[in-house]
C-alpha positions in Angstrom: 3.5 -13.5 -29.6 6.9 -12.8 -28.0 8.0 -11.3 -24.7 9.7 -8.5 -26.7 6.4 -7.7 -28.4 4.6 -7.6 -25.0 7.3 -5.4 -23.6 6.9 -2.9 -26.4 3.1 -3.2 -26.0 3.2 -2.3 -22.3 5.7 0.5 -22.9 3.6 2.1 -25.6 0.4 1.7 -23.4 2.2 3.6 -20.6 3.9 6.3 -22.7 1.0 7.0 -25.0 3.4 7.9 -27.8 5.4 5.9 -30.3 8.2 8.4 -30.0 8.3 8.3 -26.2 8.1 4.5 -26.2 11.0 4.3 -28.6 13.1 6.6 -26.4 12.2 4.6 -23.3 13.1 1.3 -25.1 16.2 2.9 -26.6 15.3 1.7 -30.1 14.1 3.2 -33.4 10.4 4.3 -33.7 10.1 2.0 -36.7 11.0 -0.9 -34.4 8.2 -0.1 -32.0 5.8 0.2 -35.0 6.9 -3.1 -36.4 6.5 -5.0 -33.1 3.0 -3.6 -32.6 2.0 -4.3 -36.1 3.2 -7.9 -35.8 1.3 -8.4 -32.5 -1.9 -6.9 -34.0 -1.6 -9.1 -37.1 -1.2 -12.2 -34.9 -4.1 -11.4 -32.6 -6.3 -10.1 -35.5 -7.4 -7.0 -33.6 -6.3 -3.4 -33.4 -4.6 -2.7 -30.0 -4.1 1.1 -30.3 -6.1 4.0 -31.6 -3.7 6.5 -33.3 -5.3 9.9 -33.1 -2.9 12.8 -33.9 0.1 12.5 -31.7 -1.7 10.6 -29.0 -1.8 6.8 -29.0 -4.4 5.1 -26.7 -5.5 1.6 -26.1 -8.5 0.2 -27.9 -10.9 -2.0 -25.9 -9.1 -5.0 -27.3 -5.8 -3.5 -26.1 -7.1 -2.8 -22.7 -8.3 -6.4 -22.4 -4.8 -7.7 -23.3 -3.1 -5.4 -20.8 -3.4 -7.6 -17.6 -2.4 -10.7 -19.5 0.7 -9.0 -20.8 1.7 -7.8 -17.3 1.2 -11.3 -15.9 3.2 -13.0 -18.7 6.1 -10.6 -18.2 5.9 -11.0 -14.5 6.1 -14.8 -14.8 9.0 -14.5 -17.2 10.8 -12.3 -14.6 10.1 -14.8 -11.9 11.5 -17.6 -14.1 14.7 -15.6 -14.7 15.1 -14.9 -11.0 14.4 -18.4 -9.9 18.0 -19.5 -9.5 19.6 -16.2 -8.4 22.0 -16.6 -5.6 20.5 -13.7 -3.6 16.7 -13.8 -4.1 14.8 -10.5 -3.7 11.4 -10.1 -2.1 9.3 -7.1 -2.9 6.8 -6.3 -0.1 4.2 -3.6 -0.4 3.6 -1.7 2.8 1.3 1.2 3.8 3.0 4.1 5.7 2.1 3.2 9.3 3.0 -0.4 8.8 6.3 0.5 7.3 7.3 2.8 10.2 6.2 0.7 13.2 5.7 -2.9 12.3 8.4 -4.0 9.9 11.6 -3.5 12.0 11.3 -6.6 14.1 10.1 -8.7 11.1 13.1 -7.6 9.0 15.5 -8.2 11.9 14.4 -11.8 12.4 14.1 -12.6 8.7 17.6 -11.3 7.8 19.1 -13.3 10.7 17.5 -16.4 9.1 18.1 -15.6 5.4 21.1 -13.3 5.3 21.6 -13.6 1.6 18.1 -12.4 0.7 17.3 -8.9 -0.3 14.0 -7.2 0.8 12.6 -4.2 -1.1 9.8 -2.4 0.7 7.5 -0.7 -1.8 5.4 2.1 -0.2 1.8 1.9 -1.4 -1.3 4.0 -0.8 -4.7 2.7 0.3 -5.8 1.9 -3.2 -3.0 0.5 -5.3 -1.6 -2.6 -3.5 -4.2 -5.0 -4.6 -3.6 -4.1 -8.3 0.2 -4.5 -7.7 -0.3 -7.9 -6.2 -2.5 -8.9 -9.2 0.1 -7.6 -11.7 2.9 -9.5 -10.0 4.7 -6.3 -9.0 4.6 -7.3 -5.3 5.3 -10.7 -3.7 3.1 -9.8 -0.7 1.7 -6.8 1.1 1.5 -5.8 4.8 -1.2 -3.1 5.1 -3.2 -1.2 7.7 -6.6 -0.9 6.2 -10.2 -1.9 6.3 -10.8 -5.7 5.7 -9.6 -6.5 2.2 -12.3 -8.4 0.2 -11.0 -7.9 -3.3 -10.8 -11.2 -5.3 -8.6 -13.1 -5.9 -6.4 -11.5 -3.2 -5.9 -13.8 -0.2 -5.8 -12.4 3.4 -3.4 -14.7 5.1 -3.4 -13.0 8.5 -5.2 -10.0 10.1 -5.1 -8.3 13.4 -7.5 -5.6 14.6 -5.7 -2.4 15.5 -6.8 0.2 18.1 -7.0 3.7 16.7 -6.7 6.6 19.2 -7.2 10.3 19.4 -4.2 11.3 21.5 -2.9 14.6 22.9 0.0 15.9 25.0 -0.3 15.0 28.7 -0.7 18.7 29.5 -3.7 19.1 27.2 -6.9 20.0 28.9 -8.8 17.0 27.4 -6.3 14.6 28.9 -7.3 12.9 32.1 -9.6 10.2 31.1 -13.0 11.8 31.5 -15.6 11.0 28.8 -15.4 13.7 26.0 -18.7 15.1 24.8 -18.9 15.6 21.0 -19.3 19.4 21.4 -16.1 19.5 23.4 -14.1 17.8 20.7 -15.3 20.2 18.1 -13.4 23.1 19.8 -9.9 21.6 19.3 -7.7 21.3 16.2 -7.1 17.9 14.8 -3.9 16.4 13.4 -5.0 13.9 10.7 -3.5 11.4 8.2 -4.0 11.7 4.5 -7.6 11.9 3.2 -7.5 8.4 1.7 -6.6 6.9 5.1 -9.4 4.6 6.2 -9.4 5.6 9.9 -9.5 9.3 9.0 -12.6 8.5 6.9 -14.2 6.7 9.9 -13.5 9.6 12.2 -14.9 12.2 9.9 -18.1 10.1 9.4 -18.4 9.8 13.2 -17.8 13.5 13.8 -20.5 14.3 11.2 -22.9 11.9 12.9 -22.2 13.6 16.2 -22.9 17.0 14.6 -19.3 18.2 14.8 -17.6 20.3 12.2 -13.9 19.4 12.7 -11.1 21.9 12.8 -8.2 20.3 10.8 -4.9 21.9 11.8 -2.7 19.4 9.9 -3.0 16.8 7.2 0.1 14.6 6.8 1.2 11.4 5.1 3.6 10.8 7.9 2.5 9.1 11.2 5.7 10.3 13.0 4.9 13.9 12.0 1.4 13.6 13.5 2.8 12.1 16.6 5.4 14.8 17.1 2.9 17.6 16.5 0.6 16.0 19.1 3.4 15.8 21.7 4.2 19.5 21.0 0.6 20.3 21.9 -0.4 21.4 18.4 -3.7 19.4 18.5 -5.3 16.0 18.8 -3.6 13.4 16.8 -5.4 10.5 15.1 -3.0 7.6 15.4 -2.7 3.8 15.7 -2.0 2.7 19.2 1.0 0.6 18.1 2.6 3.8 16.8 2.5 5.6 20.2 2.8 2.8 22.7 6.1 4.2 24.1 4.7 7.7 24.4 1.6 6.4 26.2 3.7 4.4 28.7 5.9 7.5 29.5 2.9 9.9 29.5 4.2 11.9 26.6 0.8 11.4 25.1 -2.6 10.6 26.7 -5.6 8.9 25.1 -8.6 11.1 24.6 -11.7 9.4 25.8 -13.7 9.6 22.6 -15.0 6.4 20.9 -12.7 5.5 17.9 -13.4 1.8 17.7 -13.0 1.5 13.9 -12.8 -1.7 11.8 -9.1 -1.2 10.8 -6.7 -4.2 10.6 -3.1 -5.0 9.9 -3.3 -7.6 7.1 -0.9 -9.9 5.3 -1.9 -10.2 1.7 -0.8 -12.4 -1.2 -2.1 -13.4 -4.7 -3.1 -17.1 -4.7 -1.2 -17.7 -7.9 2.1 -16.4 -6.5 4.9 -19.0 -6.6 6.2 -19.4 -3.1 10.0 -19.6 -2.9 11.7 -20.9 0.3 12.6 -17.3 1.1 9.1 -16.1 0.7 7.8 -19.0 2.8 10.3 -18.0 5.5 9.3 -14.4 5.4 5.6 -15.4 5.7 6.4 -17.4 8.8 8.3 -14.6 10.4 5.6 -12.0 9.6 2.9 -14.3 10.8 4.6 -14.5 14.3 4.6 -10.7 14.5 1.2 -10.0 13.1 -0.7 -12.8 14.8 -2.9 -13.6 16.8 -5.9 -13.5 14.5 -5.5 -15.9 11.6 -7.9 -16.8 8.8 
C-alpha cells in the first residue's frame, strides 16, 4: 500500500468517476485503474462499485476512507516538519472569526513572525470531522458544548447572547419584555444551523410566539448593522456588539436569552504539537480564558 495508491483512492472516492479522477490527478485513466486494482488486490476486498458511469465506495472502501485520510495527513505533517515557515490551519466559526481572532493573531505573529496562519471558515457541523481527518490543527468555535469523541475541548468560555435593537426602538429602555410583545417585531437572525438561533426559536415556541423573521444572514456584522438601522431585533453575541452597547448605538432587549453557548478551543488528541502550535495555544488560551477544563 503506497501513498500514491491512497491519493488515487481518495480522489476517486471524491470524484465518483475514473475519468474525473484522472483529470484531477493529471494522469491517464488507465493509471487510476491500475492503482485501484493493485490496492484492491493487496487488501483482498473490492473498494468501489462500478455501476454505469458512476463509481461509488463499497462498505469496505468506506471503512478504508478515514484511515487513508489520516495516513496522508501524517505524511503531509512529516513533509512539513522542517519547513522554515510553519503553517497552522485553524478552523473558525463566523462570529469567532470576526470578533475574537484579531487580538490572538496580533500577539501570536509578534512572537512567531515567521509562522503562517490559515483560518478555515467552518459551519456548525463540519469542524469535528476536519479535526479528525487532520485538515485542521485546531479549531476555535462558538457553539454548544462539544462532546464528540475523541475531540478534546482545551478551553471554553460561556458567552452571553442578546436580542439587541437600535436605541430608538420602542422596546429599548430595560423594561421586562412580555412574550406577546416580542412576537410583534421583526427578527434579524443568523443562519438556521446556528445553535443560538435554534435555542431562541425553541424558547419562542415554548412562549407561544410565532416569530417574524425579517432577515437571515451568515454574517454577524450584517445583522448588527441592520439592527443599528432599526430594521429589527438582532440576535447577537455580546462580544460582537460591546462597543455599540457602550456608545448606545444598540440596547439590550430584556428578554431571557441565557443559552448554553460557548467559545471553545478544540484539538484532536493525536495531533502532533509543534512549538508554533504550542505557542498559538498559549496565546489563544490567554484570550479565551477564564474557564479551563
